[in-house]
Backbone and ligand atoms as CSV (ligand in chain L), in Angstrom:
chain,resi,resn,atom,element,x,y,z
A,1,UNK,N,N,86.719,82.082,96.435
A,1,UNK,CA,C,85.527,82.374,97.225
A,1,UNK,C,C,84.291,82.284,96.348
A,2,UNK,N,N,83.297,81.606,96.854
A,2,UNK,CA,C,82.037,81.493,96.106
A,2,UNK,C,C,81.237,82.784,96.314
A,3,UNK,N,N,80.902,83.477,95.223
A,3,UNK,CA,C,80.115,84.700,95.420
A,3,UNK,C,C,78.735,84.366,95.967
A,4,UNK,N,N,78.314,85.116,96.932
A,4,UNK,CA,C,77.012,84.878,97.544
A,4,UNK,C,C,76.103,86.053,97.264
A,5,UNK,N,N,74.870,85.748,97.019
A,5,UNK,CA,C,73.933,86.850,96.840
A,5,UNK,C,C,73.011,86.854,98.036
A,6,UNK,N,N,72.948,87.948,98.686
A,6,UNK,CA,C,72.036,88.087,99.808
A,6,UNK,C,C,71.198,89.314,99.611
A,7,UNK,N,N,70.180,89.421,100.413
A,7,UNK,CA,C,69.283,90.566,100.318
A,7,UNK,C,C,68.749,90.918,101.677
A,8,UNK,N,N,68.514,92.200,101.865
A,8,UNK,CA,C,67.784,92.614,103.051
A,8,UNK,C,C,66.532,93.332,102.552
A,9,UNK,N,N,65.408,92.970,103.131
A,9,UNK,CA,C,64.135,93.576,102.725
A,9,UNK,C,C,63.644,94.518,103.812
A,10,UNK,N,N,63.400,95.742,103.407
A,10,UNK,CA,C,62.810,96.734,104.308
A,10,UNK,C,C,61.602,97.326,103.613
A,11,UNK,N,N,60.624,97.737,104.396
A,11,UNK,CA,C,59.489,98.411,103.773
A,11,UNK,C,C,59.875,99.873,103.534
A,12,UNK,N,N,59.135,100.517,102.645
A,12,UNK,CA,C,59.373,101.933,102.360
A,12,UNK,C,C,59.220,102.742,103.643
A,13,UNK,N,N,58.281,102.343,104.495
A,13,UNK,CA,C,58.059,103.050,105.752
A,13,UNK,C,C,59.270,102.895,106.682
A,14,UNK,N,N,59.829,101.696,106.734
A,14,UNK,CA,C,61.011,101.465,107.577
A,14,UNK,C,C,62.211,102.279,107.070
A,15,UNK,N,N,62.379,102.337,105.741
A,15,UNK,CA,C,63.459,103.141,105.166
A,15,UNK,C,C,63.280,104.609,105.534
A,16,UNK,N,N,62.030,105.029,105.515
A,16,UNK,CA,C,61.694,106.402,105.854
A,16,UNK,C,C,62.054,106.719,107.316
A,17,UNK,N,N,61.800,105.761,108.205
A,17,UNK,CA,C,62.124,105.932,109.621
A,17,UNK,C,C,63.647,106.101,109.781
A,18,UNK,N,N,64.411,105.281,109.055
A,18,UNK,CA,C,65.881,105.359,109.141
A,18,UNK,C,C,66.380,106.699,108.598
A,19,UNK,N,N,65.764,107.117,107.485
A,19,UNK,CA,C,66.121,108.382,106.849
A,19,UNK,C,C,65.864,109.560,107.793
A,20,UNK,N,N,64.695,109.536,108.407
A,20,UNK,CA,C,64.319,110.612,109.347
A,20,UNK,C,C,65.255,110.624,110.559
A,21,UNK,N,N,65.581,109.438,111.052
A,21,UNK,CA,C,66.469,109.320,112.223
A,21,UNK,C,C,67.845,109.905,111.885
A,22,UNK,N,N,68.367,109.555,110.706
A,22,UNK,CA,C,69.690,110.046,110.297
A,22,UNK,C,C,69.673,111.562,110.119
A,23,UNK,N,N,68.592,112.066,109.517
A,23,UNK,CA,C,68.492,113.516,109.287
A,23,UNK,C,C,68.344,114.281,110.591
A,24,UNK,N,N,67.531,113.763,111.508
A,24,UNK,CA,C,67.316,114.517,112.740
A,24,UNK,C,C,68.527,114.448,113.662
A,25,UNK,N,N,69.315,113.374,113.558
A,25,UNK,CA,C,70.500,113.257,114.416
A,25,UNK,C,C,71.685,114.065,113.873
A,26,UNK,N,N,71.750,114.228,112.549
A,26,UNK,CA,C,72.862,114.898,111.881
A,26,UNK,C,C,73.246,116.191,112.584
A,27,UNK,N,N,74.530,116.495,112.869
A,27,UNK,CA,C,75.723,115.758,112.420
A,27,UNK,C,C,76.142,114.598,113.323
A,28,UNK,N,N,75.364,114.311,114.356
A,28,UNK,CA,C,75.664,113.146,115.187
A,28,UNK,C,C,75.284,111.887,114.391
A,29,UNK,N,N,76.030,110.828,114.558
A,29,UNK,CA,C,75.672,109.568,113.898
A,29,UNK,C,C,74.403,109.004,114.539
A,30,UNK,N,N,73.491,108.559,113.699
A,30,UNK,CA,C,72.244,107.956,114.184
A,30,UNK,C,C,72.417,106.442,114.210
A,31,UNK,N,N,71.640,105.772,115.066
A,31,UNK,CA,C,71.709,104.309,115.045
A,31,UNK,C,C,70.368,103.677,115.381
A,32,UNK,N,N,70.240,102.427,115.000
A,32,UNK,CA,C,69.019,101.661,115.236
A,32,UNK,C,C,69.363,100.176,115.199
A,33,UNK,N,N,68.517,99.405,115.849
A,33,UNK,CA,C,68.666,97.952,115.812
A,33,UNK,C,C,67.543,97.411,114.932
A,34,UNK,N,N,67.879,96.511,114.031
A,34,UNK,CA,C,66.903,95.986,113.080
A,34,UNK,C,C,66.450,94.596,113.539
A,35,UNK,N,N,65.146,94.482,113.742
A,35,UNK,CA,C,64.552,93.243,114.231
A,35,UNK,C,C,63.834,92.560,113.071
A,36,UNK,N,N,64.029,91.264,112.947
A,36,UNK,CA,C,63.355,90.573,111.852
A,36,UNK,C,C,63.661,89.099,111.824
A,37,UNK,N,N,63.616,88.553,110.632
A,37,UNK,CA,C,63.840,87.115,110.465
A,37,UNK,C,C,64.752,86.872,109.279
A,38,UNK,N,N,65.472,85.767,109.352
A,38,UNK,CA,C,66.350,85.384,108.257
A,38,UNK,C,C,65.782,84.135,107.604
A,39,UNK,N,N,65.644,84.204,106.285
A,39,UNK,CA,C,65.170,83.061,105.523
A,39,UNK,C,C,66.207,82.786,104.444
A,40,UNK,N,N,67.049,81.790,104.703
A,40,UNK,CA,C,68.183,81.485,103.819
A,40,UNK,C,C,69.050,82.733,103.640
A,41,UNK,N,N,69.125,83.255,102.422
A,41,UNK,CA,C,69.995,84.413,102.166
A,41,UNK,C,C,69.255,85.743,102.304
A,42,UNK,N,N,67.991,85.685,102.705
A,42,UNK,CA,C,67.191,86.900,102.776
A,42,UNK,C,C,66.881,87.267,104.221
A,43,UNK,N,N,67.119,88.523,104.532
A,43,UNK,CA,C,66.823,89.042,105.863
A,43,UNK,C,C,65.627,89.971,105.718
A,44,UNK,N,N,64.566,89.677,106.459
A,44,UNK,CA,C,63.349,90.481,106.361
A,44,UNK,C,C,63.162,91.249,107.663
A,45,UNK,N,N,63.082,92.564,107.543
A,45,UNK,CA,C,62.947,93.399,108.742
A,45,UNK,C,C,61.482,93.531,109.150
A,46,UNK,N,N,61.228,93.256,110.416
A,46,UNK,CA,C,59.872,93.420,110.966
A,46,UNK,C,C,59.716,94.777,111.628
A,47,UNK,N,N,60.783,95.207,112.270
A,47,UNK,CA,C,60.685,96.462,113.011
A,47,UNK,C,C,62.044,97.137,113.125
A,48,UNK,N,N,62.012,98.454,112.950
A,48,UNK,CA,C,63.202,99.279,113.174
A,48,UNK,C,C,63.118,99.767,114.616
A,49,UNK,N,N,64.082,99.375,115.433
A,49,UNK,CA,C,64.073,99.759,116.836
A,49,UNK,C,C,65.076,100.898,117.024
A,50,UNK,N,N,64.557,102.105,117.132
A,50,UNK,CA,C,65.429,103.278,117.218
A,50,UNK,C,C,66.107,103.348,118.579
A,51,UNK,N,N,67.389,103.640,118.567
A,51,UNK,CA,C,68.148,103.788,119.813
A,51,UNK,C,C,69.022,105.037,119.704
A,52,UNK,N,N,69.440,105.520,120.864
A,52,UNK,CA,C,70.293,106.707,120.889
A,52,UNK,C,C,71.749,106.311,120.651
A,53,UNK,N,N,72.501,107.251,120.091
A,53,UNK,CA,C,73.949,107.076,119.985
A,53,UNK,C,C,74.537,107.562,121.305
A,54,UNK,N,N,74.925,106.641,122.173
A,54,UNK,CA,C,75.388,107.066,123.500
A,54,UNK,C,C,76.759,107.742,123.442
A,55,UNK,N,N,77.447,107.644,122.312
A,55,UNK,CA,C,78.700,108.406,122.110
A,55,UNK,C,C,78.393,109.877,121.817
A,56,UNK,N,N,77.177,110.178,121.350
A,56,UNK,CA,C,76.802,111.534,120.910
A,56,UNK,C,C,77.909,112.143,120.039
A,57,UNK,N,N,78.398,111.355,119.090
A,57,UNK,CA,C,79.541,111.751,118.276
A,57,UNK,C,C,79.181,111.805,116.800
A,58,UNK,N,N,79.911,112.646,116.047
A,58,UNK,CA,C,79.702,112.704,114.602
A,58,UNK,C,C,80.654,111.751,113.880
A,59,UNK,N,N,81.518,111.055,114.628
A,59,UNK,CA,C,82.457,110.120,113.987
A,59,UNK,C,C,82.411,108.709,114.563
A,60,UNK,N,N,81.522,108.486,115.514
A,60,UNK,CA,C,81.402,107.129,116.053
A,60,UNK,C,C,80.006,106.945,116.644
A,61,UNK,N,N,79.658,105.700,116.896
A,61,UNK,CA,C,78.387,105.459,117.575
A,61,UNK,C,C,78.539,104.307,118.542
A,62,UNK,N,N,77.685,104.343,119.561
A,62,UNK,CA,C,77.669,103.276,120.547
A,62,UNK,C,C,76.228,103.115,121.014
A,63,UNK,N,N,75.795,101.864,121.101
A,63,UNK,CA,C,74.448,101.572,121.590
A,63,UNK,C,C,74.609,101.052,123.015
A,64,UNK,N,N,73.897,101.652,123.956
A,64,UNK,CA,C,74.049,101.262,125.364
A,64,UNK,C,C,73.582,99.826,125.594
A,65,UNK,N,N,74.103,99.226,126.662
A,65,UNK,CA,C,73.716,97.859,127.012
A,65,UNK,C,C,72.213,97.808,127.289
A,66,UNK,N,N,71.697,98.874,127.931
A,66,UNK,CA,C,70.275,98.933,128.264
A,66,UNK,C,C,69.402,98.915,126.989
A,67,UNK,N,N,69.784,99.746,126.005
A,67,UNK,CA,C,69.037,99.766,124.740
A,67,UNK,C,C,69.137,98.420,124.029
A,68,UNK,N,N,70.311,97.804,124.086
A,68,UNK,CA,C,70.511,96.511,123.432
A,68,UNK,C,C,69.597,95.462,124.064
A,69,UNK,N,N,69.533,95.452,125.397
A,69,UNK,CA,C,68.684,94.486,126.117
A,69,UNK,C,C,67.216,94.716,125.744
A,70,UNK,N,N,66.810,95.995,125.710
A,70,UNK,CA,C,65.416,96.309,125.343
A,70,UNK,C,C,65.085,95.829,123.934
A,71,UNK,N,N,66.037,96.008,123.026
A,71,UNK,CA,C,65.813,95.580,121.640
A,71,UNK,C,C,65.668,94.060,121.560
A,72,UNK,N,N,66.489,93.352,122.324
A,72,UNK,CA,C,66.376,91.879,122.332
A,72,UNK,C,C,65.040,91.440,122.928
A,73,UNK,N,N,64.568,92.167,123.972
A,73,UNK,CA,C,63.260,91.870,124.569
A,73,UNK,C,C,62.149,92.094,123.536
A,74,UNK,N,N,62.267,93.205,122.793
A,74,UNK,CA,C,61.276,93.517,121.771
A,74,UNK,C,C,61.272,92.436,120.678
A,75,UNK,N,N,62.471,91.982,120.299
A,75,UNK,CA,C,62.583,90.920,119.292
A,75,UNK,C,C,61.870,89.658,119.782
A,76,UNK,N,N,62.051,89.329,121.075
A,76,UNK,CA,C,61.367,88.171,121.660
A,76,UNK,C,C,59.853,88.327,121.560
A,77,UNK,N,N,59.364,89.543,121.901
A,77,UNK,CA,C,57.925,89.819,121.826
A,77,UNK,C,C,57.382,89.570,120.432
A,78,UNK,N,N,58.188,89.916,119.434
A,78,UNK,CA,C,57.773,89.780,118.035
A,78,UNK,C,C,58.095,88.390,117.481
A,79,UNK,N,N,58.597,87.501,118.363
A,79,UNK,CA,C,59.043,86.170,117.945
A,79,UNK,C,C,60.007,86.275,116.775
A,80,UNK,N,N,60.907,87.258,116.903
A,80,UNK,CA,C,61.898,87.515,115.862
A,80,UNK,C,C,63.277,87.585,116.506
A,81,UNK,N,N,64.230,88.053,115.713
A,81,UNK,CA,C,65.602,88.140,116.206
A,81,UNK,C,C,66.198,89.493,115.850
A,82,UNK,N,N,67.287,89.803,116.504
A,82,UNK,CA,C,68.052,90.983,116.102
A,82,UNK,C,C,68.865,90.542,114.892
A,83,UNK,N,N,68.553,91.122,113.728
A,83,UNK,CA,C,69.192,90.670,112.492
A,83,UNK,C,C,70.050,91.744,111.830
A,84,UNK,N,N,70.019,92.968,112.401
A,84,UNK,CA,C,70.803,94.012,111.767
A,84,UNK,C,C,71.074,95.188,112.677
A,85,UNK,N,N,72.091,95.934,112.296
A,85,UNK,CA,C,72.444,97.177,112.984
A,85,UNK,C,C,72.476,98.260,111.919
A,86,UNK,N,N,71.859,99.395,112.235
A,86,UNK,CA,C,71.877,100.541,111.317
A,86,UNK,C,C,72.653,101.670,111.961
A,87,UNK,N,N,73.457,102.366,111.167
A,87,UNK,CA,C,73.980,103.654,111.623
A,87,UNK,C,C,74.257,104.536,110.428
A,88,UNK,N,N,74.324,105.828,110.709
A,88,UNK,CA,C,74.683,106.777,109.662
A,88,UNK,C,C,76.090,107.258,109.978
A,89,UNK,N,N,76.842,107.573,108.932
A,89,UNK,CA,C,78.151,108.175,109.187
A,89,UNK,C,C,78.549,109.128,108.066
A,90,UNK,N,N,79.443,110.076,108.392
A,90,UNK,CA,C,79.781,111.133,107.432
A,90,UNK,C,C,80.831,110.702,106.409
A,91,UNK,N,N,80.570,109.613,105.723
A,91,UNK,CA,C,81.516,109.057,104.745
A,91,UNK,C,C,80.690,108.193,103.807
A,92,UNK,N,N,81.300,107.701,102.713
A,92,UNK,CA,C,80.540,106.788,101.853
A,92,UNK,C,C,79.998,105.597,102.675
A,93,UNK,N,N,78.900,104.964,102.204
A,93,UNK,CA,C,78.192,103.971,103.022
A,93,UNK,C,C,78.856,102.590,103.086
A,94,UNK,N,N,80.150,102.585,103.361
A,94,UNK,CA,C,80.884,101.327,103.481
A,94,UNK,C,C,81.452,101.243,104.891
A,95,UNK,N,N,81.566,100.038,105.455
A,95,UNK,CA,C,82.064,99.921,106.829
A,95,UNK,C,C,83.479,100.482,106.972
A,96,UNK,N,N,83.682,101.286,108.001
A,96,UNK,CA,C,85.018,101.795,108.311
A,96,UNK,C,C,85.792,100.663,108.972
A,97,UNK,N,N,87.079,100.874,109.226
A,97,UNK,CA,C,87.844,99.799,109.877
A,97,UNK,C,C,87.299,99.525,111.276
A,98,UNK,N,N,86.804,100.587,111.943
A,98,UNK,CA,C,86.192,100.395,113.272
A,98,UNK,C,C,84.899,99.595,113.128
A,99,UNK,N,N,84.087,99.971,112.110
A,99,UNK,CA,C,82.843,99.222,111.878
A,99,UNK,C,C,83.144,97.741,111.653
A,100,UNK,N,N,84.183,97.476,110.873
A,100,UNK,CA,C,84.545,96.092,110.553
A,100,UNK,C,C,84.906,95.306,111.820
A,101,UNK,N,N,85.589,95.955,112.739
A,101,UNK,CA,C,85.902,95.290,114.024
A,101,UNK,C,C,84.621,94.928,114.761
A,102,UNK,N,N,83.661,95.885,114.773
A,102,UNK,CA,C,82.394,95.618,115.460
A,102,UNK,C,C,81.548,94.587,114.712
A,103,UNK,N,N,81.684,94.577,113.382
A,103,UNK,CA,C,80.954,93.569,112.596
A,103,UNK,C,C,81.406,92.168,112.987
A,104,UNK,N,N,82.700,92.056,113.299
A,104,UNK,CA,C,83.218,90.728,113.683
A,104,UNK,C,C,82.662,90.304,115.039
A,105,UNK,N,N,82.341,91.306,115.892
A,105,UNK,CA,C,81.718,90.977,117.188
A,105,UNK,C,C,80.214,90.766,117.046
A,106,UNK,N,N,79.611,91.464,116.078
A,106,UNK,CA,C,78.156,91.389,115.844
A,106,UNK,C,C,77.909,91.038,114.380
A,107,UNK,N,N,78.045,89.763,114.042
A,107,UNK,CA,C,77.952,89.385,112.622
A,107,UNK,C,C,76.522,89.334,112.093
A,108,UNK,N,N,75.832,90.469,112.224
A,108,UNK,CA,C,74.499,90.623,111.637
A,108,UNK,C,C,74.663,91.481,110.379
A,109,UNK,N,N,73.571,91.829,109.739
A,109,UNK,CA,C,73.664,92.713,108.576
A,109,UNK,C,C,73.890,94.138,109.069
A,110,UNK,N,N,74.838,94.821,108.469
A,110,UNK,CA,C,75.120,96.211,108.824
A,110,UNK,C,C,74.613,97.113,107.718
A,111,UNK,N,N,73.669,97.971,108.081
A,111,UNK,CA,C,73.098,98.916,107.123
A,111,UNK,C,C,73.676,100.284,107.468
A,112,UNK,N,N,74.322,100.896,106.496
A,112,UNK,CA,C,74.965,102.202,106.735
A,112,UNK,C,C,74.403,103.233,105.778
A,113,UNK,N,N,74.037,104.384,106.325
A,113,UNK,CA,C,73.574,105.500,105.516
A,113,UNK,C,C,74.655,106.573,105.506
A,114,UNK,N,N,75.076,106.936,104.312
A,114,UNK,CA,C,76.052,108.010,104.164
A,114,UNK,C,C,75.346,109.339,104.340
A,115,UNK,N,N,75.907,110.181,105.185
A,115,UNK,CA,C,75.311,111.506,105.366
A,115,UNK,C,C,76.291,112.565,104.899
A,116,UNK,N,N,75.796,113.678,104.302
A,116,UNK,CA,C,74.372,114.001,104.172
A,116,UNK,C,C,73.681,113.467,102.916
A,117,UNK,N,N,74.333,112.658,102.095
A,117,UNK,CA,C,73.699,112.246,100.833
A,117,UNK,C,C,72.482,111.332,101.030
A,118,UNK,N,N,72.479,110.536,102.107
A,118,UNK,CA,C,71.371,109.616,102.339
A,118,UNK,C,C,71.483,108.303,101.570
A,119,UNK,N,N,72.630,108.069,100.905
A,119,UNK,CA,C,72.821,106.800,100.178
A,119,UNK,C,C,73.007,105.670,101.199
A,120,UNK,N,N,72.307,104.561,100.969
A,120,UNK,CA,C,72.326,103.448,101.933
A,120,UNK,C,C,72.889,102.188,101.286
A,121,UNK,N,N,73.729,101.474,102.031
A,121,UNK,CA,C,74.195,100.164,101.574
A,121,UNK,C,C,74.182,99.196,102.749
A,122,UNK,N,N,74.078,97.918,102.412
A,122,UNK,CA,C,74.067,96.875,103.450
A,122,UNK,C,C,75.237,95.928,103.220
A,123,UNK,N,N,75.855,95.525,104.323
A,123,UNK,CA,C,76.979,94.592,104.247
A,123,UNK,C,C,76.812,93.520,105.307
A,124,UNK,N,N,77.418,92.386,105.052
A,124,UNK,CA,C,77.536,91.396,106.115
A,124,UNK,C,C,78.901,90.734,105.998
A,125,UNK,N,N,79.239,90.036,107.035
A,125,UNK,CA,C,80.554,89.433,107.109
A,125,UNK,C,C,80.573,88.119,106.342
A,126,UNK,N,N,81.498,88.017,105.394
A,126,UNK,CA,C,81.708,86.767,104.671
A,126,UNK,C,C,83.212,86.531,104.655
A,127,UNK,N,N,83.624,85.399,105.153
A,127,UNK,CA,C,85.053,85.089,105.234
A,127,UNK,C,C,85.831,86.227,105.881
A,128,UNK,N,N,85.246,86.755,106.963
A,128,UNK,CA,C,85.914,87.790,107.760
A,128,UNK,C,C,86.014,89.160,107.081
A,129,UNK,N,N,85.376,89.307,105.925
A,129,UNK,CA,C,85.366,90.599,105.252
A,129,UNK,C,C,83.936,91.065,105.021
A,130,UNK,N,N,83.779,92.375,104.871
A,130,UNK,CA,C,82.449,92.923,104.614
A,130,UNK,C,C,82.082,92.681,103.163
A,131,UNK,N,N,80.951,92.036,102.960
A,131,UNK,CA,C,80.451,91.785,101.614
A,131,UNK,C,C,79.142,92.539,101.455
A,132,UNK,N,N,79.034,93.291,100.346
A,132,UNK,CA,C,77.802,94.047,100.126
A,132,UNK,C,C,76.667,93.114,99.727
A,133,UNK,N,N,75.495,93.367,100.284
A,133,UNK,CA,C,74.307,92.615,99.875
A,133,UNK,C,C,73.264,93.607,99.366
A,134,UNK,N,N,72.296,93.115,98.664
A,134,UNK,CA,C,71.286,93.992,98.076
A,134,UNK,C,C,70.268,94.477,99.101
A,135,UNK,N,N,69.731,95.660,98.846
A,135,UNK,CA,C,68.648,96.172,99.682
A,135,UNK,C,C,67.402,96.220,98.817
A,136,UNK,N,N,66.353,95.562,99.268
A,136,UNK,CA,C,65.106,95.618,98.513
A,136,UNK,C,C,64.074,96.347,99.360
A,137,UNK,N,N,63.572,97.425,98.791
A,137,UNK,CA,C,62.546,98.184,99.501
A,137,UNK,C,C,61.199,97.701,98.999
A,138,UNK,N,N,60.415,97.149,99.922
A,138,UNK,CA,C,59.124,96.594,99.554
A,138,UNK,C,C,58.034,97.596,99.911
A,139,UNK,N,N,56.897,97.457,99.281
A,139,UNK,CA,C,55.794,98.336,99.655
A,139,UNK,C,C,55.271,97.831,100.993
A,140,UNK,N,N,54.664,98.695,101.765
A,140,UNK,CA,C,54.283,98.359,103.140
A,140,UNK,C,C,53.279,97.213,103.220
L,1,ZN,ZN,ZN,80.468,103.728,110.487
């Protein structure tokens, strides 16, 4: 396998929004849809679209069809795309086996925040497996 280097760029403000969402939802898993653009191996986030966890669970999350449609509409407005999914979970920030199944259905960048530590990692699907990519926090 050829090692690939990828990156996701978020602004400090966007990271802060994700952090606040995860903290306020805790112990329920928080989630968000990440809207932006992909330029070769780099994914640049334009907007964090906060959504509710319709599972209201501390061990799983689900984004409603209605929220998903709204996020896609918002992406269209911004002339961007849905490029990532964010969620927090009570484990290290690596995709669980359930997350991996959903990653195969939604092969965008998956950003996971471990709670309560707040450590964040990003993964995407490469050869059917989750591969970690770098997170670059840019100034606003
Ligand atoms: Zn998870």
